[in-house]
C-alpha positions in Angstrom: 68.0 -32.4 -85.8 64.5 -31.3 -86.3 62.3 -31.0 -83.2 58.8 -32.3 -83.4 56.0 -29.9 -82.6 52.4 -30.7 -81.5 49.7 -28.6 -83.1 46.7 -27.8 -81.0 43.6 -29.6 -82.0 40.3 -27.8 -82.2 37.3 -29.1 -80.3 34.3 -30.0 -82.3 31.8 -27.1 -82.6 29.1 -29.0 -80.7 31.3 -29.5 -77.7 32.1 -25.8 -77.5 28.5 -24.8 -77.7 27.6 -27.2 -74.8 30.4 -25.8 -72.7 29.1 -22.3 -73.2 25.6 -23.3 -72.4 26.7 -25.1 -69.1 28.7 -22.1 -68.1 25.8 -19.7 -68.7 23.5 -22.0 -66.7 25.9 -22.1 -63.8 26.1 -18.3 -63.8 22.3 -17.9 -63.8 21.9 -20.5 -61.0 24.5 -18.7 -58.9 22.8 -15.4 -59.5 19.4 -16.9 -58.6 20.8 -18.4 -55.4 22.4 -15.1 -54.5 19.0 -13.3 -55.0 17.2 -15.9 -52.9 19.7 -15.6 -50.1 19.5 -11.8 -50.2 15.7 -12.1 -50.1 15.9 -14.5 -47.1 18.2 -12.0 -45.3 15.8 -9.2 -46.0 12.8 -11.2 -44.8 14.7 -12.1 -41.6 15.6 -8.5 -41.0 12.0 -7.5 -41.6 10.7 -10.2 -39.2 13.3 -9.1 -36.6 12.2 -5.5 -36.9 8.6 -6.5 -36.7 9.3 -8.6 -33.6 11.2 -5.7 -32.0 8.3 -3.3 -32.8 5.8 -5.8 -31.3 8.0 -6.1 -28.1 8.3 -2.3 -27.8 4.6 -1.9 -28.3 3.9 -4.6 -25.6 6.3 -2.9 -23.2 4.6 0.5 -23.8 1.2 -1.1 -23.2 2.3 -2.6 -19.9 3.7 0.7 -18.8 0.5 2.5 -19.7 -1.5 0.0 -17.7 0.9 0.3 -14.8 0.3 4.1 -14.8 -3.4 3.5 -14.9 -3.0 1.2 -11.9 -1.1 3.8 -10.0 -3.7 6.4 -10.7 -6.5 4.1 -9.6 -4.7 3.3 -6.4 -4.1 7.0 -5.6 -7.8 7.8 -6.1 -8.8 4.9 -3.8 -6.3 6.1 -1.2 -7.8 9.6 -1.4 -11.1 8.2 -0.3 -9.4 5.9 2.2 -11.2 2.9 0.7 -9.5 -0.4 -0.1 -8.9 -1.3 -3.7 -10.3 -4.7 -4.8 -8.7 -6.9 -7.4 -12.0 -7.2 -9.3 -12.0 -3.4 -9.7 -8.4 -3.4 -10.9 -9.2 -6.1 -13.5 -12.2 -4.2 -14.7 -10.7 -0.7 -14.9 -7.0 -1.5 -15.7 -6.4 -5.0 -17.1 -9.5 -5.3 -19.3 -9.4 -8.5 -21.5 -5.9 -9.4 -20.2 -6.3 -10.4 -16.5 -3.3 -12.8 -16.6 -1.0 -9.8 -16.9 -1.9 -8.8 -13.3 1.4 -9.8 -11.7 3.6 -8.0 -14.2 1.5 -4.8 -14.2 1.4 -5.0 -10.3 5.2 -5.1 -10.1 5.6 -2.2 -12.5 3.0 -0.1 -10.6 4.7 -1.0 -7.3 8.0 0.2 -8.7 6.5 3.5 -9.7 4.8 4.0 -6.4 8.0 3.4 -4.4 10.3 5.5 -6.5 8.0 8.4 -7.2 5.5 8.6 -4.4 7.3 6.9 -1.5 4.4 4.5 -1.1 3.6 0.8 -1.8 0.7 -1.4 -2.3 -0.1 -3.8 0.5 -2.6 -6.7 0.4 -4.9 -6.8 3.4 -5.3 -10.0 5.3 -8.6 -11.7 5.9 -9.9 -12.1 9.4 -9.0 -15.8 9.3 -5.5 -14.8 8.3 -5.1 -12.4 11.2 -6.5 -14.8 13.7 -4.2 -17.6 12.4 -1.2 -15.2 12.7 -2.1 -14.3 16.3 -2.4 -18.0 17.2 0.9 -18.8 15.6 2.6 -16.0 17.6 1.7 -18.0 20.8 1.9 -21.6 19.8 4.2 -22.1 16.8 7.8 -21.8 17.8 10.9 -23.6 16.7 13.3 -25.4 19.0 15.5 -22.2 19.2 12.5 -20.1 20.2 12.2 -18.3 16.9 8.7 -17.7 15.8 7.6 -19.4 12.7 6.1 -17.1 10.1 2.4 -17.8 9.7 0.9 -18.3 6.3 -0.9 -15.1 5.4 -4.3 -15.4 3.8 -4.7 -12.6 1.3 -8.0 -10.9 0.7 -7.2 -9.7 -2.8 -7.8 -6.2 -1.5 -5.1 -3.6 -1.5 -4.2 -0.3 0.2 -1.4 2.2 -0.1 1.0 2.8 2.8 4.2 4.8 3.2 7.7 3.3 2.7 9.5 6.4 4.0 11.7 5.8 7.0 10.1 7.1 10.2 13.2 9.2 10.9 12.6 11.1 7.6 9.0 11.8 8.5 10.0 12.9 12.0 12.5 15.4 10.7 10.1 16.6 8.0 7.6 17.4 10.7 10.0 19.6 12.7 9.6 23.4 12.6 12.2 25.2 10.6 12.6 29.0 11.3 13.4 29.8 7.7 10.4 28.0 6.3 8.2 29.6 9.0 9.4 33.1 8.0 8.8 32.4 4.3 5.3 31.1 5.0 4.5 34.1 7.2 5.6 36.4 4.4 3.1 34.7 2.0 0.2 35.4 4.4 -2.2 38.0 2.8 -2.5 41.3 4.6 -5.6 42.1 6.6 -6.5 44.8 4.1 -6.8 42.3 1.2 -10.5 41.9 0.7 -10.1 39.0 -1.7 -8.8 36.7 1.1 -11.3 37.4 3.9 -11.8 33.6 4.4 -8.1 33.0 4.6 -7.5 31.0 7.7 -4.7 28.5 6.8 -2.3 27.9 9.7 1.4 27.4 8.9 3.8 25.2 10.9 7.1 25.9 9.3 7.8 22.3 8.4 8.2 20.3 5.2 5.0 18.4 6.1 2.1 20.7 5.4 -0.1 19.9 8.4 -2.6 22.6 7.3 -3.5 20.5 4.2 -2.8 17.1 5.6 -5.2 14.4 6.7 -7.9 15.1 9.4 -5.5 15.2 12.4 -8.3 15.3 15.0 -10.1 12.4 13.5 -6.9 10.3 13.2 -6.2 11.1 16.9 -9.5 9.6 17.8 -8.8 6.5 15.7 -5.4 6.0 17.4 -7.0 6.4 20.8 -9.5 3.8 20.0 -6.8 1.4 18.6 -4.9 2.0 21.9 -7.9 1.2 24.0 -8.5 -2.0 22.1 -4.8 -3.1 22.3 -4.5 -2.6 26.1 -7.8 -4.4 26.6 -6.4 -7.7 25.3 -6.9 -6.8 21.6 -10.7 -6.9 22.0 -13.1 -4.5 23.8 -16.8 -4.7 24.3 -19.1 -2.1 22.7 -20.3 -0.8 26.0 -16.8 -0.4 27.4 -15.5 1.4 24.4 -18.4 3.9 24.4 -17.9 4.4 28.1 -14.2 5.3 27.5 -15.2 7.7 24.6 -17.8 9.4 26.8 -15.2 9.8 29.6 -13.0 11.5 27.0 -15.8 13.9 26.0 -16.8 12.0 22.9 -20.4 10.7 23.3 -22.1 9.0 20.3 -23.9 12.2 19.4 -20.9 14.4 19.5 -19.4 15.8 16.3 -16.0 14.9 14.8 -14.4 17.5 12.5 -12.9 16.3 9.2 -11.1 18.3 6.5 -12.9 20.7 4.2 -12.2 18.4 1.2 -14.3 15.6 2.8 -17.7 14.9 1.5 -19.1 15.4 5.0 -16.8 17.8 6.9 -18.6 17.0 10.1 -19.7 13.6 11.4 -21.1 12.3 14.6 -19.0 9.9 16.6 -21.4 7.1 15.7 -21.1 7.9 11.9 -17.4 8.2 12.2 -17.1 4.7 13.8 -19.1 3.3 10.9 -16.8 5.1 8.5 -13.8 3.5 10.2 -15.4 0.1 9.8 -16.0 0.7 6.1 -12.5 1.8 5.6 -11.1 -1.3 7.3 -9.5 0.3 10.4 -12.0 -1.2 12.9 -14.0 -4.4 13.0 -17.2 -4.8 15.0 -18.5 -8.3 15.5 -21.6 -9.8 17.1 -20.8 -12.1 20.0 -24.2 -13.4 21.2 -27.5 -12.7 22.9 -27.1 -11.7 26.5 -30.7 -12.1 27.5 -31.2 -15.6 26.2 -27.8 -16.7 27.3 -27.1 -18.2 23.9 -24.0 -17.8 21.8 -23.7 -17.3 18.1 -22.0 -19.8 16.0 -19.1 -17.4 15.5 -18.2 -13.8 15.3 -20.2 -12.0 12.7 -19.8 -8.4 11.4 -23.0 -6.5 12.2 -24.5 -3.1 12.6 -26.1 -2.1 15.9 -29.8 -1.6 15.6 -32.6 -0.8 18.0 -33.8 -4.4 17.9 -30.3 -5.6 19.0 -30.4 -3.3 22.0 -33.8 -4.6 23.0 -32.8 -8.2 22.6 -29.6 -7.7 24.5 -27.3 -8.6 21.6 -23.7 -7.7 22.4 -20.9 -6.6 20.2 -17.1 -6.3 20.5 -14.5 -4.2 18.7 -11.2 -5.4 17.2 -8.6 -4.0 15.0 -9.4 -4.0 11.3 -7.1 -5.5 8.7 -6.1 -2.0 7.5 -4.9 -1.0 10.9 -2.8 -4.2 11.0 -1.2 -3.4 7.6 -0.9 0.4 7.9 -0.4 1.2 11.6 0.8 -1.8 13.5 0.7 -2.7 17.2 4.3 -1.6 17.9 3.5 1.9 16.6 0.4 2.2 18.8 2.4 0.9 21.8 5.1 3.6 21.1 2.3 6.2 20.7 0.9 5.3 24.1 4.3 5.1 25.8 5.6 8.4 24.5 2.4 10.2 25.5 2.4 8.7 29.0 6.1 9.5 29.5 5.7 13.0 28.3 2.8 13.5 30.7 5.0 12.1 33.6 8.0 14.3 32.6 5.8 17.4 32.7 5.0 16.6 36.4 8.7 16.0 37.2 10.4 18.7 39.2 13.9 18.0 37.8 13.7 18.0 34.0 17.3 16.5 33.6 16.4 13.6 35.8 13.3 12.9 33.8 15.2 13.0 30.5 17.8 10.6 31.8 15.2 8.0 32.7 13.2 8.3 29.5 14.8 5.2 27.8 14.2 2.8 30.7 10.7 4.2 31.2 9.9 3.7 27.5 11.0 0.1 27.7 9.1 -0.7 30.9 6.0 1.0 29.5 6.2 -1.0 26.2 6.5 -4.3 28.2 3.5 -3.4 30.3 1.4 -2.7 27.1 2.6 -6.1 25.7 1.4 -7.9 28.9 -2.0 -6.0 28.7 -2.4 -7.0 25.0 -1.9 -10.6 26.0 1.1 -11.5 23.8 3.9 -10.3 21.7 3.2 -7.1 19.8 3.3 -7.3 16.0 4.6 -4.9 13.4 2.7 -4.0 10.2 1.5 -7.1 8.3 
């Protein structure tokens, strides 16, 4: 039996040509889409790299401005002058004042980690007075003091963030350091160092090149007098105390050799402390006429004021509140008074045993004299 076979039939020539044309077109379309996708990927990568470059550039710009901020703050601290926000905007921020908060945080981080310092915003007089009022009046049911709302002055200073124990130990005399410093002292035969008069203390803190210690001692004494006088003292009373301590207005206060004016009269030094923000002198009224001014007003004492009988009073400045603190001055007073009392004791052991209780009693007495609870730095 013969099997039937099927012969393949050929497609017409036109159909074959159309198939080939469609296939070629599909190939070209696929290739075109592939190129477009590759181009989009390349553009996306380029855009991503550009964005990363812009972000890196922005971060570097912020870091540079933060370093400029730190440098400006250190220069202002060297002069002991508060740094105003307007000056920061002008010399650091330039045309981008809205970046203040971010640059401030970066500068704060650098100051704390590298220099052991921090920026602190000074309070206005209204803020300090409101805080003092809240210490007395605003208390919760549990007796815990509510925190008063601070009124910032947009003015900044630098203060230390080092623990007081670190500073105390760094100021102690070390025999090895003292020996090495003594070995570095030039001999008397060295003609090149005839003016050499630096004194060494054998401590990590270089007191020979530190701040004007004598002038700071006067400042702390004035702050102590104001504190124990109820946080305010009249001008006449303050000058009487200073004269009793051997510091009349015409006497001279010695500063460091690096100061613009190494020597200042007591009167000039008091004006310097006002300008630096440590003290605040306000006019309180006209004594002869019996009238009172509408409110405390910062003023400079003139000859006309003395003739008219205008009176003034002294208070702590905002910088003393933020840099020193009432508790520190109270401790300064207590330790000084206790040390004086211990020197008069016949039995040194008995004196040492009672130091703790004496310190506590002395601090409570200072708090009563101040007229209320002592505050820490603000």
